[in-house]
MARKOL-645476 format. One line per field, with one value per residue (C-alpha): residue number from 0; residue in one letter; x, y, z. Coordinates in Angstrom, 3 decimals, padded with zeros to 6 digits. Layout:
# MARKOL-645476
nr	NUM_...
rest	A_...
px	X_...
py	Y_...
pz	Z_...
***
This chain:
# MARKOL-645476
nr	0_1_2_3_4_5_6_7_8_9_10_11_12_13_14_15_16_17_18_19_20_21_22_23_24_25_26_27_28_29_30_31_32_33_34_35_36_37_38_39_40_41_42_43_44_45_46_47_48_49_50_51_52_53_54_55_56_57_58_59_60_61_62_63_64_65_66_67_68_69_70_71_72_73_74_75_76_77_78_79_80_81_82_83_84_85_86_87_88_89_90_91_92_93_94_95_96_97_98_99_100_101
rest	X_X_X_X_X_X_X_X_X_X_X_X_X_X_X_X_X_X_X_X_X_X_X_X_X_X_X_X_X_X_X_X_X_X_X_X_X_X_X_X_X_X_X_X_X_X_X_X_X_X_X_X_X_X_X_X_X_X_X_X_X_X_X_X_X_X_X_X_X_X_X_X_X_X_X_X_X_X_X_X_X_X_X_X_X_X_X_X_X_X_X_X_X_X_X_X_X_X_X_X_X_X
px	008.317_008.004_007.322_003.680_002.764_004.034_002.066_-001.085_-000.963_000.029_-003.110_-005.404_-003.669_-006.193_-009.394_-011.099_-011.121_-012.183_-009.906_-010.088_-009.403_-006.460_-004.921_-005.276_-003.902_-000.892_-000.118_-000.394_001.521_004.289_004.670_003.341_006.232_003.984_001.003_-000.900_-002.726_-006.032_-005.116_-001.953_-004.017_-006.534_-004.034_-002.105_-005.396_-006.211_-002.815_-002.877_-006.214_-004.939_-002.120_-004.468_-002.742_-006.084_-009.780_-012.872_-014.986_-017.920_-019.235_-021.933_-023.094_-022.574_-023.918_-024.286_-020.701_-019.473_-017.348_-015.248_-013.898_-010.578_-009.071_-005.875_-005.844_-003.884_-001.254_-001.247_-000.681_002.172_003.738_003.496_005.022_007.896_008.619_008.552_011.016_013.275_013.423_014.083_016.926_018.443_018.036_019.872_023.023_023.257_021.652_023.631_025.584_029.110_030.777_034.101_034.590_037.019
py	-005.256_-002.329_001.151_001.362_-001.896_-000.818_002.314_000.697_-001.748_001.117_003.191_000.178_-000.324_001.793_001.046_-000.311_002.018_002.168_002.887_006.651_006.877_004.507_006.520_009.625_008.067_006.554_010.185_011.695_008.876_009.022_012.880_012.797_010.635_007.768_008.992_005.798_005.953_004.368_001.400_000.735_000.760_-001.635_-004.116_-003.882_-004.241_-007.389_-008.842_-008.106_-009.715_-012.981_-012.975_-012.697_-009.534_-007.615_-008.657_-007.051_-006.398_-004.557_-003.638_-001.121_000.718_004.300_006.224_003.038_001.773_-000.904_000.425_-002.070_-001.578_-003.248_-004.137_-005.737_-009.449_-010.679_-011.863_-008.378_-006.738_-009.129_-008.471_-004.734_-004.888_-007.215_-004.645_-001.651_-003.653_-004.462_-000.828_000.270_-002.001_-001.049_002.719_001.999_001.087_004.678_006.697_005.209_007.473_008.094_008.024_006.163_006.499_009.358
pz	-002.541_-005.069_-003.692_-005.339_-003.643_-000.320_-000.451_-001.600_001.419_003.652_002.447_003.596_007.083_008.971_007.087_003.866_000.856_-002.705_-005.641_-005.885_-002.061_-002.312_-005.075_-002.993_000.252_-001.759_-003.119_000.298_002.270_-000.343_-000.263_-003.887_-005.170_-006.092_-008.365_-009.598_-012.875_-012.738_-014.957_-012.862_-009.603_-010.684_-012.158_-008.705_-006.773_-008.791_-008.345_-004.587_-004.307_-006.137_-003.686_-000.813_000.512_000.079_-000.284_-001.451_001.662_000.040_-003.314_-004.207_-007.331_-007.539_-010.538_-012.352_-011.788_-009.465_-006.540_-004.680_-001.211_-000.421_002.974_004.025_004.906_007.943_005.457_003.715_007.142_007.928_004.431_005.089_008.588_007.253_004.463_006.868_009.193_006.250_005.207_008.707_008.972_005.694_006.796_009.966_007.979_006.554_009.349_012.204_014.565_013.058_016.428_016.458_012.764_012.048
***
């Protein structure tokens, strides 16, 4: 899973959010390493919706524009948790105690 996808899913793990809120959460969760352009974000949201990792849970019109709120699906939560476990396992290879290696 690519880093932007991981952080988009992570941004939705606690509650549904609309695009701008997702962009802000991604930047915050990644310590500003991942900054999504609007077009990139909406392409990713469309792809993740097609892949059934997220879903639109509410639509509203704000200032004449449609605003969609997205939420993780159970499959999206499973994919996010699996990726987090994979990364933690990979990190343990490097961060393990060095005892016995001299």
